[in-house]
N, C-alpha and C positions, 0 to 999 in steps of 0.2 A: 504494499500499499504506500502511496505517496501522499504526504500530509504536511500541513502547517497548523498554526493556531486557529485558523478560521474554516478550514475545509479539508477534505481528503478526496483523493482521485482513486476511484475503485475500478479495478480491471472489469470488463465486460463479464456478466455472470447472468445465468438464466433467471435467478431470483429477482433480478431487477426489471423484469418484463412489464409488470403492471404499473409500476412508478414510471418507467420510461414512456409507456403508452399514453399515460395521463398527461405527462409533460408535452408529448407531441401533439396531442389533441388541443391542449391549452394554447400551444404556441403556433398553431397552423397559420393564422393570420400574419404573424411576424415571419415565419420561415418561408412561406410561399412567395414572398417578395423577391427573394434572391436565389432560392434552391429549387432544383427541379423534382427532387425526391419526395417533398412532403405530401401527405394525404390528409384531407379533413378528419377522417376517422379511420386510421389504420386498425386492421383486425388484430386480435390477439395473436392469431397464427402468423401474421405477416411480421409483427413485432419479435415474436419467438424465433422465427426463421432467421431474421436479420441478427438477432442477439446470438443465436447459435453460430453463425458465421463468425461474428465478432469474437466469441470464445475461442473458436478454432484458431483464429489469427493469433490471439494472445498466446495460446498453448504453443504454437509453431513459430511464433516471433516473425510473422510475415504480413505483408500488405498493409493493413491499418491496424495499429494497436489502440483500441478504443477504451477509453476511461470515463467513468461517470463522475460528475462533480457533486459532492454532497457536503452540505453545510454541517460543521461539528455541533453547533449548539442544539439543533433539532433534528438532524439526520435527513433534512429535505433534500430531494434530488434537484439540482439547480440547472443542470444541463449536461453537455458531453464534450469531451476533447479527444481528438485522435491524433496519433503519431503516425503519419503516412511514410512508409518506407519508399525512398525515390531512388537511391543508389548507395548500396552498402559498401561499395569500393571507396567512396569519398570519406566517411558515410554522410549522407545528405537525407534529411527528413523534411516533410511538410506538416505543419500543424493545421488542423481543421477543427472547427468548434461550432456549437450552437448552445444557446441559453434559453431556458423557459421564459415566456413573455413576461411573467409577473416578477422575474428577478433581473430583468435587463437593466442596465446602467448603473449597477451597484459595485462594479469592479471585480466580480467573481470570475469572469473569463480571463481577465488580465492576469489575475493571481494564478489561475489554472495554467496559463501559458507558461509564466515563470517556473511554476513547479515541475511541469512536464518537460520543459527545456532543460532544466537542471538534471533531471532524471535521465534524459536522452544523452547528455554530455557525460555524465558520471558513469552510466551503465552500457552505453552504446558507442561512446567516443564520438559523438556527433561533432562534425567539423562545420556543417552548413545546416541551418534551419531556415525554413520559408514559410511565409504566410501569403496566401493568394486571396484577393477579395475583389468583388465587383466594384468598379470605380464609384458607383452610386451607393454603395453600402457603407455609409459613414460610420455606423457603429462598428462594424467589423474592422474598418480601416483604423479606427480610434484605438481599438484593442492593440493592434500591431504597433502603433506608434508609442502608446503608454508602456508597452512591454519592451521598448527599445530597439525595435526593428526599423531598419532604414529602407526607405522606398527606392528600390533598384531600378524598377522599370514600370512603365505603363504600356501594355500590349493593346493596340487599338482594334476595337471592334471584333473581339474573338470569343465573347462570352454571350451564350445564349441564355436569356433569363425567362421565367415563366411569362406566358401570354405572348410569346414570340419576340419579345424585345431583345435588342442586343445591347451589349455594354462592353467598356473596356475592362481589362484586368489589371490591377495593381499587383505588383510583386514586391513583398517586403522581405528582407533577409537579415540575418544575424551570423557572423562567423565566430568560430572558436578554435583555439590553438594558434600555432604559428603561422605567419603570413607566408604565402606561396610566392616563389620566385624571388 
């Protein structure tokens, strides 16, 4: 488990399915603005299947290592953060995250980014961490900035958003270890 005084990051587990489903239903209006995967009412089986895949990824240290953010004071599930494996030769990881709508803007995701980043550097020798966000997703971009990530590039018109809209992608990065070259 990864933790600080305010929260803990719990690896994907099947006993979280009901809490995750509830958070996803609550947060559909927020998530559906920028993400293609949200459904207004995901079924229990859909969430279970997705969680089973996440558990398998954690067990085999592959694809996306998904953790769920829980507040220490009351155990409430606040959101999710994933460490996406991009290139193990570097090692290079991408962070992806979502927060339940009722907990947005309280700094939980920024703290979770810092915690998972520290974990990735310590346990996986991460050299490069990256956060990608739609240019119009100011909340997600603010998380990257508050966590100390540098805007590295804006890729023009390459992101498909819900409703057929197109957007630019902002790529934020942070490097660890000695400089190259």
